[in-house]
N, C-alpha and C positions, 0 to 999 in steps of 0.2 A: 396518668394522662397520656393519651395517644398523640402521635406526631401531628396528625391533622388538626388537632385543637390549637396548635401553636402557630398556625398559618396566619400571617398578618393580612388584614383586608387590603392594605395599601398595595401589597405585592399581588394579591389576587386580582386587583383591578386592571393589571396589565394584560389580562386575557389568557387565552389558551397557549400552551407552550409545547415545544417539540425539540428534540435533540437530533442533530444531523449525524446519525450513525452512518459510517462508511463514506461520508463526504469529506473532502479536504476542507478543513477549516483551519484557522490559524490564530496567532496572537501577536501582539506588538512587543518587540524586544524591549528590555528594561531601559535601554538607552533612549528609546523613543517616547517613553512614558513621561507624563507630567510629574512634577514634584509632589511629595506628600503634602496633604493639607489643602490642596486645591479642590475643594468639594463643591459641587454644584447642587444647591438645595432643591430647586423646583422639580417635582416629579415629572413635569411635562417634558423635561429635557431627556428623560430616560428613553432608551429605544424600546419600542413595543415588542411584545412576544407574539409569535404567530406560528400556526401549524405549517410545517413544510409540505410542499406539494407531493413529494414522492412517498408512496405508501410504505416503502421499506424504511424510510426515515421516520415517518409519522407513527408507524406501528411496529415497534421492535418486537422480536420474538419473545423476549423475557424482560422483566424488570426486577430489581432487587430492593427490598425495603431498607430504609435507613433508620427506622424507628419502629416500635411496636405499632402496628397500623390496623385500623378497623376496616374490615371487609363489609361494605354496606350493600343494601339492595338496589341502590340507585347512585347516581354520580354527584352527590353532595352530602354534607353533614346532616341534611334534613331527613335522610333516609335511615331506616332501622339498621342496626349492626347485626351481621350474621355471625361473625367470629373475629377474633383478633389474630392477625398474622405476626409472628415474632420478628423482631429486628434481624436483618441480615438474610431473610428468606428470599430465594429466587423463585418467581412464579411466572407461569406462561401467560402471555397477553392474548386476549381474544378479540379485543376491540378497543375503541376509544370514543368517549363522549365529547360533545362540543365544548363542555366545560374544561376539558383537558384530562379528566379522570380516566384511568385505565380500567377496562373490564378484564378481570383476571380469574383464574381458577386456583383454589387452594383447598386441599383435603376433600376433594369431591364437591366443593361448593363454588358457585359462580357468583360474582358480585363486582363491586367497584371500589377502587382505592384512590386516594388523593395522589395526583401526579407530583405534588410538592415534596413528598417524602419517599420517592423511589429513585434509584439510580438507573438510568437507561443505558449508559455506557461509560467507559473510562476514556479520558483524553490524555495525551502525552505532550509535555511542553518541548518546544523546539529551541527555546532560548530562555534566559532568565526573565521571568514575567512578574509584573506587578498584579497582585490580587486586589481589586478595588471594590468600593461599596456600590458602584453603579456601572452602567454600560458605556463609559467613555473615559478618556484620560482626565476629564475634569473632576472626577470623583476621587475621594481620599483613598490612599494606599493602606491596605490592611497588613499585608505581608508580601514578601517576594518569594516566588516559587522558583526553585533552581531548575536549570535546564535538564531535560531528560526525566523529570518526575512524571509519574502517572497518577492522575487524580480523578475521583469520581465526578461526573457531570450530571446535572439535573435538568438543565434547560438551555435553550439557545435563543438569543434575542434576534430580532430582524436585522440588526447591523452586524451579526456574526459573532457577538460576544457570548461567552459561555458562563453559566452559573456553576461554580465548582466549590469544592471544599478542600482546604489544605491547612494543616497545622492548627486545627480547631477553629478556623475561620471559614465562613461561607461568603463568597463574593463573586466578582466577575473578572474574567480575563478576555482580552481581545482574541478574535479568531484567527489572526494572521499567522501565528506561530504555535498553534495547537493542532494536533492530529489525532484521529481515532485509530491510526495504524499502529501496530506493535513496533518495537525497536528493530531496526534492520539487523540481519545476521552480521557477525563479526568476521571479516575476511580481508586479506591483503588486497589493495587496489588493483594490482597488475595480474596477480595469479588467481585471484578470486577463490572459489571453493575447491580449486585443484590443489590438494595437499599431497599429491603423489609425485612419483618420478616420471609419470607418463606425460606425453605431449597432448594438449587439447587443441584441436583444430576448430576454429570459430569462423563463422561467416555472417556478415552484416547485410543490412538493407533489403534487397528484393530480388528474387530469381527472374531470369529473362523470360521464362515460360513455365507453365504448369508441368509440361512433360519433362523438362530438364530437372525441375525440382523433385518430381516423383522418382525419376530414374536415379538421382543422386542419393536421396535418402534411402531408397530401396537397396542400392549397392552398399551404402554405409552399414546398413543392418546386416546384410548378407556377409560382409567382410569383417564384421564385429568391430566396427569403428563407431565411436560415440562422438557425434558432432555437437557443437553448441551454436545454435542459430539465433540471430538477433534481427528479426524483421521489424520494419517500422509499422506503425499503426496504419498509415496510408496504404502500405503494401497489403496488409491483411484485409483492409476494407475493399481494395481493388479486386483482389482474387475472390473475395466473398461475393461481391456484386456481379462479377463476370462469370464465375464458374460455380458459385454456391459452395465453395470449399473453405475450410479453415486450415490455413497452412500450418499453424502452430499445432493443431490437433493431429494433422497428418504426420508431422515429425515425431510427436510424442508416442504415437502408436508404434513407430519404428524404433523406439528406444533411444531417441535423440532428445537433447535438452534445448529449451527455448527460453530466452531472456528478453527483457524490454530494451527497446532502442528508440524511444520517444515516438511521437505521432508523425511528425513531419521532418525530423532530422535537422532542426536548426542549431546554431551555436547557442547553447543555453545560458551563457554567461551574462548577456545583457538583460536577462529576464529576472523578475523577482522570485523569491522562494515559492510563492503561490503559483506564479506562472509556470515555473519549472515543474511543479507538481501536476499542473494541468496537462503539460506536455507528456507526462509519464502515465497519464490515465487515458480516458476515452477509448479509442479503438486500439490502443497499444496493448502489449502483453502485460497482464496483471500478475506479477510474480514478485519474488523477493530479491532478484538480482537484475541489474540493468547496465547497459553500456552507454556512457555519455557520448553523443555525437561528436566526432572529431577528437575525442578524448579531452575536450575542453572543460576544465573544472575550475571553479572558484568557490567562495563561501556560499553564494546564493545557490549554486548548483548542488553543493553538498546538502544544504538545507532542504532543497526540493526533493532530493532522493530520500533524505531522512523522513520527510513529511509523508512519504508513500511507503515507509517501512521497507525501503529497497536499498541494498548495498550496491555500490558501483564496482563493476568488473571491467577493467581496461584490457591491456594485452602486454606481453613481454617481447613479442617479435612481430614486426609489421612487414609483410611482403610487398606492400605498396603495389598490389596487383592492379589497382585502378589507374596507376600512373605508368607502369611499364607496359601494361596491356600485352603481356607475353606469357604464354602457357609455360614454356620451358623455364623462364626466369622465375615465375611464380612457384613452380614445383621445386626448383633449386633452392629458393629462399626458404620455403616451408620445410624442405628436407634438411636444412641446416639447423633445425631446432635442437635444443638441448633438453635433458630431462627436466620436467616441471614447467616447460614453456607453455604460454598461451599464444597461439599463432593467429594473427588477424588476416582474414581474406574477406571477399565479398561474393555474395551469391550470383551477381550478374557478370562476374568475370571468370577467368579460365581455371582457377583452382577448384571451382565448384562443378565437378563432373566425376563420373565413375572412374575414368582413366586417370585423372589427376590424383584422386584419392588413392588409387591403386599404386601409382608410382611413389607418392609421398610416403605411404606406409612401408613400401618395400625399401626405399632409400634409407628411411630411419632405422628399419630392422637391420640393415647391413652394418650400421654403427652401434647396434645393440640398444637402440632407443625405441620404446613402444608408444603406441597412441592409446588414448582413452578408449575404452571398449563401449560398445552399445549396451544399453541397460538390460541386464538379465536377472535383476534382483540383487540383493545385497551379497549373495554368494558368487555371483558372476557365472552361474551355470544354468543350463536349461534353455528354454525358449525366450525370445525377446519379450520384455515386459514393458508396458506403457509407463513412461516417466510421469512423475507428478508435476503439477503446475508450479509448485514451489520447489526450488532446488535444495538438496541437503547441504548442511554446512561443510561437508566434505564429499566431493563427487566420488562415486564408486568406480573409479577408473581401472 
């Protein structure tokens, strides 16, 4: 028997389904869930399933079969079978019918497969979650999924709950603490991916002008200095709209690294996990490391970064350049860095200039301390190489 033949009509009556690939979705923590046995029987209370608006969500590039599955000439079991696709096969998606069935290609043949027996993506739990028989906490608990587990997902209900499989059970988990992002890289909070004895000079927020930004990153490249820049999403949007330039891309071309710094730089602690995740998306830098505004961190902030597959990178030495507003003091404080330090400065203040970088590097060199180099590939030789959007687990300083 093929998987499609086991599809219950009651489930099919819920309509077309779609998985929100790449969207932040979540799940309810175990502590927030109702007790086992509180099942709501009427099907009318179940959340309806619906096609998501975004094409990238509605139409994934590939799906993987979860059972031996018939490839049919049309989008229902009423159509003839072309061939059987073995369980566990990943096939490219060509389209999707209004019934929810996927049009796919397999072994040179094109046809349709039931959406009920294909995995569209995997989701990762952000907390211990109850797997339930339906799409609310009123339904019975089947099993508890531990925090950090990655499980296959088949569908997403209109209220954000996902139909997943774990431990031999198929059921539903709330979307508030589930993510489609991979686990964040493992790195110390303050030193981040700098695992060397070199000093990393980092600059947050937004440059005062495009000319100052270009001259500084140009100098850094020519002086073999590798900066880590953390622009806000609002800053990126502003320069994009005014000048048609992508500040992050300009920096990467010059061998500099760019990390996330939220969209609008709020204190993230009053926000929920999902709201924090939203602040890390949108117009912000989409990468695997980010700096929490003000260095303000609590459980909700940690959850938000985890939900975006992003590790937090703070700092070990703060120049407080925004407070002292002095070029000489900023240079002096940055020059006092010790091997392995991550130094915090800001693009709109006095440390972010060719002359300041020149003095800081020279002062550190007098004490036998080096700065992280501009990216020239893993061997550190040759011409400047464009840095990747995602940072390596260990910066090649």
